[in-house]
Backbone as JSON Lines, residues from 0, in Angstrom:
{"i":0,"aa":"M","n":[-34.03,-1.82,-14.27],"ca":[-32.78,-1.58,-14.02],"c":[-33.2,-1.78,-12.77]}
{"i":1,"aa":"S","n":[-31.58,-1.99,-11.45],"ca":[-31.83,-1.86,-10.85],"c":[-31.38,-1.12,-10.24]}
{"i":2,"aa":"K","n":[-31.49,-0.39,-8.77],"ca":[-30.92,0.89,-8.04],"c":[-29.82,1.03,-8.38]}
{"i":3,"aa":"L","n":[-28.79,-0.33,-7.8],"ca":[-27.56,-0.47,-8.34],"c":[-26.96,0.41,-9.49]}
{"i":4,"aa":"T","n":[-27.78,-0.24,-10.75],"ca":[-27.67,0.44,-11.86],"c":[-27.69,2.28,-12.69]}
{"i":5,"aa":"I","n":[-28.57,2.06,-12.11],"ca":[-29.0,3.91,-12.28],"c":[-27.85,4.38,-11.2]}
{"i":6,"aa":"I","n":[-27.41,4.14,-9.95],"ca":[-26.66,4.78,-9.01],"c":[-25.62,5.4,-9.86]}
{"i":7,"aa":"S","n":[-25.35,3.85,-10.82],"ca":[-24.02,4.4,-11.21],"c":[-24.06,4.85,-12.66]}
{"i":8,"aa":"D","n":[-24.71,4.87,-13.14],"ca":[-25.38,5.52,-14.2],"c":[-25.12,7.07,-14.75]}
{"i":9,"aa":"R","n":[-25.29,7.16,-12.99],"ca":[-25.43,9.04,-12.7],"c":[-24.35,8.93,-12.54]}
{"i":10,"aa":"A","n":[-23.5,8.37,-11.71],"ca":[-22.08,8.49,-11.47],"c":[-21.6,9.01,-12.18]}
{"i":11,"aa":"L","n":[-21.58,8.02,-13.31],"ca":[-21.0,8.3,-13.92],"c":[-20.82,9.36,-15.51]}
{"i":12,"aa":"E","n":[-21.96,9.43,-15.19],"ca":[-22.58,10.76,-15.71],"c":[-21.42,12.47,-15.71]}
{"i":13,"aa":"L","n":[-21.62,12.15,-14.14],"ca":[-21.24,13.08,-12.78],"c":[-20.62,13.55,-13.15]}
{"i":14,"aa":"A","n":[-19.42,12.63,-13.01],"ca":[-18.14,12.36,-13.29],"c":[-17.55,12.81,-14.88]}
{"i":15,"aa":"E","n":[-18.55,12.52,-15.76],"ca":[-17.95,12.71,-17.25],"c":[-18.76,14.31,-17.17]}
{"i":16,"aa":"H","n":[-19.61,14.53,-16.92],"ca":[-19.65,16.38,-16.52],"c":[-18.29,17.67,-16.11]}
{"i":17,"aa":"A","n":[-17.72,16.29,-15.13],"ca":[-16.62,17.13,-14.03],"c":[-15.52,17.25,-14.58]}
{"i":18,"aa":"G","n":[-15.09,15.73,-15.65],"ca":[-14.29,15.87,-16.09],"c":[-13.81,16.94,-16.95]}
{"i":19,"aa":"A","n":[-15.36,17.08,-17.62],"ca":[-15.45,17.79,-19.28],"c":[-15.62,19.31,-18.73]}
{"i":20,"aa":"G","n":[-15.36,19.53,-17.36],"ca":[-15.74,20.81,-17.07],"c":[-14.34,21.31,-16.26]}
{"i":21,"aa":"L","n":[-13.42,20.36,-16.2],"ca":[-11.91,20.07,-15.32],"c":[-11.85,20.62,-16.72]}
{"i":22,"aa":"R","n":[-11.82,19.96,-17.88],"ca":[-10.98,20.12,-18.72],"c":[-10.59,21.32,-19.37]}
{"i":23,"aa":"Q","n":[-12.02,21.98,-19.4],"ca":[-12.44,23.7,-19.68],"c":[-11.44,24.64,-18.84]}
{"i":24,"aa":"A","n":[-11.69,23.73,-17.9],"ca":[-11.03,25.44,-16.65],"c":[-9.78,25.12,-16.63]}
{"i":25,"aa":"G","n":[-8.82,23.75,-17.61],"ca":[-7.48,23.61,-16.72],"c":[-5.66,24.41,-17.61]}
{"i":26,"aa":"S","n":[-6.31,25.26,-17.89],"ca":[-5.26,26.5,-17.93],"c":[-5.38,27.51,-16.59]}
{"i":27,"aa":"S","n":[-7.33,27.83,-16.86],"ca":[-7.32,28.56,-15.57],"c":[-7.23,28.5,-14.49]}
{"i":28,"aa":"L","n":[-6.51,26.67,-14.09],"ca":[-6.39,26.17,-12.51],"c":[-5.48,26.35,-12.22]}
{"i":29,"aa":"R","n":[-3.99,26.38,-13.44],"ca":[-2.84,26.36,-13.09],"c":[-2.73,27.78,-12.52]}
{"i":30,"aa":"D","n":[-3.82,29.24,-13.41],"ca":[-2.98,29.83,-12.96],"c":[-3.65,30.83,-12.25]}
{"i":31,"aa":"A","n":[-4.16,29.66,-11.26],"ca":[-5.32,30.07,-9.74],"c":[-4.26,30.52,-8.79]}
{"i":32,"aa":"G","n":[-3.63,29.66,-8.66],"ca":[-2.36,29.1,-7.43],"c":[-2.07,28.15,-7.82]}
{"i":33,"aa":"I","n":[-0.99,28.01,-6.62],"ca":[-0.29,26.9,-6.34],"c":[-1.11,25.91,-6.09]}
{"i":34,"aa":"G","n":[-0.28,24.31,-6.26],"ca":[-1.61,23.67,-6.46],"c":[-3.19,23.88,-5.69]}
{"i":35,"aa":"A","n":[-3.67,24.41,-6.81],"ca":[-5.37,24.54,-7.0],"c":[-6.01,22.87,-8.15]}
{"i":36,"aa":"E","n":[-5.23,22.64,-9.04],"ca":[-5.22,21.61,-9.12],"c":[-5.2,20.16,-8.33]}
{"i":37,"aa":"Q","n":[-4.53,20.88,-7.41],"ca":[-4.56,19.65,-6.39],"c":[-5.4,19.59,-5.78]}
{"i":38,"aa":"W","n":[-6.13,20.34,-5.23],"ca":[-6.68,20.72,-4.59],"c":[-8.05,20.34,-4.76]}
{"i":39,"aa":"I","n":[-8.56,20.55,-6.44],"ca":[-9.1,20.21,-6.95],"c":[-10.08,18.29,-7.41]}
{"i":40,"aa":"K","n":[-8.27,17.85,-6.99],"ca":[-8.59,16.46,-7.35],"c":[-8.15,16.05,-5.45]}
{"i":41,"aa":"T","n":[-8.49,16.29,-4.67],"ca":[-8.23,16.01,-4.01],"c":[-9.56,16.01,-3.22]}
{"i":42,"aa":"G","n":[-10.28,17.39,-3.5],"ca":[-11.8,17.16,-2.83],"c":[-12.58,16.06,-3.79]}
{"i":43,"aa":"A","n":[-12.22,15.44,-5.57],"ca":[-13.24,14.82,-5.71],"c":[-12.32,12.89,-5.58]}
{"i":44,"aa":"A","n":[-11.36,13.11,-4.73],"ca":[-11.83,11.73,-4.04],"c":[-11.98,12.02,-3.47]}
{"i":45,"aa":"L","n":[-11.66,12.6,-2.06],"ca":[-12.68,12.66,-1.04],"c":[-13.96,12.76,-0.57]}
{"i":46,"aa":"G","n":[-14.63,13.12,-1.64],"ca":[-15.99,13.19,-2.58],"c":[-16.56,11.07,-2.54]}
{"i":47,"aa":"A","n":[-15.11,11.15,-3.46],"ca":[-16.13,9.6,-3.89],"c":[-15.68,8.07,-3.15]}
{"i":48,"aa":"A","n":[-14.65,9.26,-1.88],"ca":[-14.69,7.84,-0.72],"c":[-15.61,7.86,-0.04]}
{"i":49,"aa":"K","n":[-16.15,9.3,0.53],"ca":[-17.79,9.62,1.43],"c":[-18.96,8.75,0.66]}
{"i":50,"aa":"A","n":[-18.98,8.77,-1.14],"ca":[-20.36,8.0,-1.26],"c":[-19.66,6.74,-1.55]}
{"i":51,"aa":"G","n":[-18.2,6.52,-1.67],"ca":[-18.49,4.78,-1.31],"c":[-18.71,4.36,0.78]}
{"i":52,"aa":"F","n":[-18.18,4.94,1.14],"ca":[-18.36,4.84,2.96],"c":[-20.22,4.9,2.25]}
{"i":53,"aa":"N","n":[-21.17,5.8,2.28],"ca":[-21.85,6.0,2.53],"c":[-23.39,3.97,1.82]}
{"i":54,"aa":"V","n":[-22.41,3.51,0.86],"ca":[-22.95,2.31,0.18],"c":[-22.07,1.26,0.7]}
{"i":55,"aa":"A","n":[-21.29,1.36,1.82],"ca":[-20.34,-0.02,1.69],"c":[-21.23,-0.32,3.72]}
{"i":56,"aa":"R","n":[-21.82,1.53,4.06],"ca":[-22.76,1.16,5.07],"c":[-23.51,0.77,4.97]}
{"i":57,"aa":"G","n":[-24.53,1.5,4.14],"ca":[-25.88,0.72,3.11],"c":[-25.73,-0.82,3.25]}
{"i":58,"aa":"T","n":[-24.87,-1.42,3.0],"ca":[-24.79,-2.77,2.2],"c":[-24.73,-3.69,3.72]}
{"i":59,"aa":"V","n":[-23.78,-3.0,3.88],"ca":[-23.08,-3.7,5.97],"c":[-24.93,-3.76,6.75]}
{"i":60,"aa":"R","n":[-25.89,-2.66,6.47],"ca":[-26.61,-2.58,6.52],"c":[-27.71,-3.75,6.43]}
{"i":61,"aa":"R","n":[-28.07,-4.18,5.79],"ca":[-28.62,-5.51,4.94],"c":[-28.73,-6.79,4.78]}
{"i":62,"aa":"H","n":[-27.01,-6.61,5.01],"ca":[-26.53,-7.94,4.81],"c":[-25.46,-7.92,5.74]}
{"i":63,"aa":"P","n":[-25.84,-8.35,7.33],"ca":[-25.07,-8.32,8.47],"c":[-24.29,-9.8,8.07]}
{"i":64,"aa":"V","n":[-24.9,-11.24,7.98],"ca":[-24.46,-12.52,7.96],"c":[-23.32,-12.29,6.68]}
{"i":65,"aa":"A","n":[-23.54,-11.52,5.3],"ca":[-22.66,-11.92,4.61],"c":[-21.24,-10.57,4.77]}
{"i":66,"aa":"L","n":[-21.1,-9.44,5.91],"ca":[-19.62,-8.74,6.31],"c":[-19.54,-9.65,6.89]}
{"i":67,"aa":"A","n":[-20.8,-10.64,8.41],"ca":[-19.18,-12.08,9.06],"c":[-18.77,-12.75,8.32]}
{"i":68,"aa":"A","n":[-19.87,-13.69,7.76],"ca":[-18.69,-14.54,6.35],"c":[-16.88,-14.16,5.54]}
{"i":69,"aa":"A","n":[-17.37,-12.67,5.27],"ca":[-16.19,-11.88,4.61],"c":[-15.12,-11.66,5.77]}
{"i":70,"aa":"A","n":[-15.47,-11.7,6.49],"ca":[-14.7,-11.89,7.61],"c":[-14.39,-12.77,8.18]}
{"i":71,"aa":"A","n":[-14.5,-14.06,8.04],"ca":[-14.48,-14.87,8.34],"c":[-13.28,-15.71,7.92]}
{"i":72,"aa":"V","n":[-13.56,-15.36,5.8],"ca":[-12.72,-15.18,5.16],"c":[-11.15,-15.46,4.77]}
{"i":73,"aa":"V","n":[-11.07,-13.82,4.64],"ca":[-10.16,-12.97,5.23],"c":[-9.94,-13.38,6.73]}
{"i":74,"aa":"G","n":[-10.12,-13.35,8.04],"ca":[-9.28,-14.29,8.59],"c":[-8.89,-15.38,8.72]}
{"i":75,"aa":"A","n":[-9.22,-15.56,7.69],"ca":[-8.15,-17.62,7.91],"c":[-7.51,-17.61,6.86]}
{"i":76,"aa":"G","n":[-8.02,-17.37,5.83],"ca":[-6.34,-16.03,5.07],"c":[-5.69,-16.13,5.67]}
{"i":77,"aa":"V","n":[-5.12,-15.21,6.69],"ca":[-4.86,-14.62,7.1],"c":[-3.82,-15.43,8.16]}
{"i":78,"aa":"L","n":[-4.91,-16.47,8.97],"ca":[-4.22,-17.47,9.67],"c":[-3.94,-18.41,8.48]}
{"i":79,"aa":"A","n":[-4.0,-18.63,7.38],"ca":[-3.23,-19.66,6.84],"c":[-1.87,-19.13,6.18]}
{"i":80,"aa":"Y","n":[-2.21,-17.61,5.45],"ca":[-0.86,-16.88,5.7],"c":[0.39,-16.68,7.07]}
{"i":81,"aa":"V","n":[-0.12,-16.81,7.79],"ca":[1.18,-17.2,9.26],"c":[1.52,-18.07,9.26]}
{"i":82,"aa":"L","n":[0.4,-19.39,9.35],"ca":[1.62,-20.91,9.29],"c":[2.0,-21.25,8.5]}
{"i":83,"aa":"Y","n":[1.91,-20.75,6.83],"ca":[2.63,-21.23,5.91],"c":[4.28,-19.84,5.74]}
{"i":84,"aa":"R","n":[4.25,-19.07,6.39],"ca":[5.33,-18.21,7.05],"c":[5.63,-19.28,7.86]}
{"i":85,"aa":"K","n":[5.46,-19.34,8.86],"ca":[6.24,-19.97,10.18],"c":[6.51,-21.17,9.84]}
{"i":86,"aa":"K","n":[6.3,-21.97,8.78],"ca":[6.43,-23.81,8.24],"c":[7.91,-22.95,7.16]}
{"i":87,"aa":"R","n":[7.57,-21.99,6.69],"ca":[8.36,-21.97,5.73],"c":[10.03,-21.12,6.45]}
{"i":88,"aa":"E","n":[9.59,-20.18,7.06],"ca":[10.78,-20.44,8.65],"c":[11.62,-21.31,9.2]}
{"i":89,"aa":"R","n":[10.93,-22.38,9.8],"ca":[11.43,-23.44,10.13],"c":[11.69,-24.79,8.79]}
{"i":90,"aa":"D","n":[11.19,-24.85,7.61],"ca":[11.63,-25.41,6.82],"c":[13.41,-24.62,7.02]}
{"i":91,"aa":"L","n":[13.48,-23.39,6.57],"ca":[14.7,-23.08,6.11],"c":[16.22,-23.2,7.21]}
{"i":92,"aa":"Q","n":[15.26,-23.14,8.43],"ca":[16.6,-24.08,9.55],"c":[16.62,-25.62,10.05]}
{"i":93,"aa":"Q","n":[16.01,-26.33,8.75],"ca":[16.2,-27.57,9.0],"c":[17.5,-27.41,8.57]}
{"i":94,"aa":"P","n":[18.13,-29.31,8.7],"ca":[19.25,-29.02,7.87],"c":[19.14,-30.3,7.06]}
{"i":95,"aa":"I","n":[20.32,-29.17,5.78],"ca":[19.72,-30.18,4.37],"c":[20.85,-31.88,4.27]}
{"i":96,"aa":"D","n":[19.81,-32.65,3.84],"ca":[20.37,-33.53,3.54],"c":[20.59,-33.99,5.14]}
{"i":97,"aa":"G","n":[20.22,-33.64,5.95],"ca":[20.56,-34.54,7.45],"c":[21.24,-34.58,7.94]}
{"i":98,"aa":"Q","n":[22.13,-33.35,6.42],"ca":[23.71,-33.25,8.08],"c":[24.29,-32.12,8.16]}
{"i":99,"aa":"S","n":[23.89,-31.08,7.27],"ca":[24.23,-30.02,6.61],"c":[23.58,-28.74,7.43]}
{"i":100,"aa":"E","n":[24.39,-27.52,7.55],"ca":[22.95,-27.02,8.78],"c":[22.84,-25.42,7.3]}
{"i":101,"aa":"R","n":[21.72,-24.89,7.29],"ca":[21.85,-23.94,7.32],"c":[22.41,-22.17,7.15]}
{"i":102,"aa":"L","n":[23.52,-21.95,6.45],"ca":[23.82,-20.71,7.41],"c":[22.93,-19.3,7.82]}
{"i":103,"aa":"P","n":[22.56,-18.71,8.44],"ca":[22.35,-16.95,8.66],"c":[22.88,-16.59,7.44]}
{"i":104,"aa":"R","n":[22.09,-15.73,6.08],"ca":[22.28,-14.68,5.33],"c":[23.65,-13.33,6.08]}
{"i":105,"aa":"S","n":[25.01,-13.67,5.54],"ca":[25.61,-13.02,6.26],"c":[25.87,-11.21,5.44]}
{"i":106,"aa":"N","n":[26.39,-10.56,5.44],"ca":[25.7,-9.41,5.61],"c":[27.22,-8.27,4.6]}
{"i":107,"aa":"G","n":[27.58,-9.16,3.31],"ca":[28.65,-9.36,2.12],"c":[29.92,-8.66,2.88]}
{"i":108,"aa":"N","n":[30.27,-8.42,3.88],"ca":[32.04,-8.13,3.98],"c":[31.77,-6.92,5.43]}
{"i":109,"aa":"A","n":[30.69,-7.78,6.11],"ca":[30.3,-7.24,7.83],"c":[31.57,-7.63,8.93]}
{"i":110,"aa":"A","n":[31.91,-9.52,7.66],"ca":[32.51,-9.52,8.98],"c":[33.6,-9.28,8.78]}
{"i":111,"aa":"T","n":[34.56,-8.29,8.16],"ca":[35.52,-8.37,7.43],"c":[36.38,-7.21,9.23]}
{"i":112,"aa":"R","n":[37.71,-7.76,9.44],"ca":[38.2,-6.86,10.36],"c":[38.33,-5.25,10.52]}
{"i":113,"aa":"A","n":[37.86,-4.22,11.27],"ca":[37.93,-3.13,10.67],"c":[39.22,-2.66,10.65]}
{"i":114,"aa":"R","n":[39.78,-1.53,9.94],"ca":[41.49,-1.29,8.83],"c":[41.7,-0.4,10.86]}
{"i":115,"aa":"T","n":[42.71,-0.9,10.84],"ca":[43.71,0.33,11.89],"c":[44.02,1.3,11.16]}
{"i":116,"aa":"T","n":[44.09,2.68,12.09],"ca":[44.27,3.51,11.32],"c":[45.86,3.66,11.31]}
{"i":117,"aa":"R","n":[46.88,4.61,11.12],"ca":[47.99,5.03,11.17],"c":[48.15,6.62,11.63]}
{"i":118,"aa":"T","n":[48.59,7.07,12.41],"ca":[48.36,8.29,12.58],"c":[50.18,9.25,11.77]}
{"i":119,"aa":"R","n":[50.4,10.26,11.28],"ca":[51.25,10.56,10.92],"c":[52.37,10.76,11.68]}
{"i":120,"aa":"R","n":[54.0,10.79,11.27],"ca":[54.2,11.64,11.92],"c":[54.82,12.5,11.8]}
{"i":121,"aa":"P","n":[55.35,13.71,12.51],"ca":[55.24,14.96,11.62],"c":[56.56,14.95,11.15]}
{"i":122,"aa":"S","n":[56.63,15.89,9.98],"ca":[58.49,15.98,9.22],"c":[58.91,16.55,10.15]}
{"i":123,"aa":"T","n":[60.24,16.19,10.52],"ca":[60.99,16.86,10.45],"c":[61.87,17.16,9.51]}
{"i":124,"aa":"T","n":[61.25,18.12,8.54],"ca":[62.04,19.41,7.99],"c":[62.31,20.47,8.87]}
{"i":125,"aa":"A","n":[62.49,21.33,9.05],"ca":[62.92,22.44,9.33],"c":[63.94,23.53,8.77]}
């Protein structure tokens, strides 16, 4: 077994143990106060994020070239997406069949004129 397999197995065991403990303490947590269950979930999420960060940091230290290659691939993907969006916008502005032009999308009845309001005349009954 590799170290990664051993670590993931151990993490799974700890998660199962913590889950069993939370299930047993579920009713007492609900009575413990407002948001106690949320605090425990948040703490577990922060612990998992910290462990993930430590694994990522170790991986980056061991394989800096792989990180640089991944960053280059992501950058190329973002650049390709930006170029695709620009081309799509440019195609929307081009005439259709060489004569007509695409009109910008209207906002429903926003172009209608505003209604005039009339004031009531005071009644002359006395």
